[in-house]
C-alpha positions in Angstrom: 11.5 -7.7 1.9 10.4 -6.3 -1.4 10.9 -2.5 -1.7 8.0 -0.3 -3.4 7.4 3.3 -3.8 3.7 4.4 -3.6 2.6 8.0 -4.5 -0.3 9.3 -3.2 -2.4 12.6 -3.5 -4.0 13.5 -0.6 -6.1 16.3 1.2 -4.9 18.4 3.9 -7.0 20.2 7.1 -7.0 23.3 5.1 -8.5 21.8 1.9 -5.1 21.5 0.0 -3.8 18.7 -1.8 -0.7 17.4 -1.4 1.8 14.6 -3.1 3.2 12.1 -0.8 5.7 9.7 -1.6 5.3 6.3 0.7 8.1 4.0 0.7 6.9 0.5 1.8 9.4 -2.9 2.5 6.4 -5.7 2.4 7.0 -9.0 2.8 4.3 -12.0 2.9 3.7 -14.1 5.6 5.3 -17.5 4.3 2.5 -19.7 5.7 0.1 -17.9 3.8 1.5 -17.6 0.4 -0.2 -20.2 -1.5 -3.6 -18.3 -0.5 -2.3 -15.1 -1.3 -1.3 -16.1 -4.8 -4.8 -18.0 -5.2 -6.9 -15.3 -4.1 -4.8 -12.2 -5.1 -2.7 -13.2 -7.9 1.4 -13.0 -8.4 1.1 -9.3 -8.2 -0.7 -9.2 -5.0 1.4 -5.9 -3.9 -0.2 -3.9 -6.8 -3.5 -4.7 -5.3 -3.1 -4.3 -1.5 -0.3 -1.7 -0.8 -1.9 0.9 -2.5 -5.1 0.7 -0.3 -3.1 0.6 2.5 -1.2 3.4 2.0 -3.9 5.5 1.1 -5.7 4.7 4.8 -4.6 7.6 7.1 -5.4 8.5 10.9 -8.1 11.3 11.8 -6.6 14.4 12.9 
């Protein structure tokens, strides 16, 4: 797994902004590696992980 740290700025219920640091360990599916590389490039984690980390469940 490849470790990665993502810094995010997110809003709270009381309309304040919080800085959050998310530590993510990612490991692509080996059978999908060629497809991932063709569609997203070698630095796929730079494109995919920030968008996943910024998702949050509604309160």
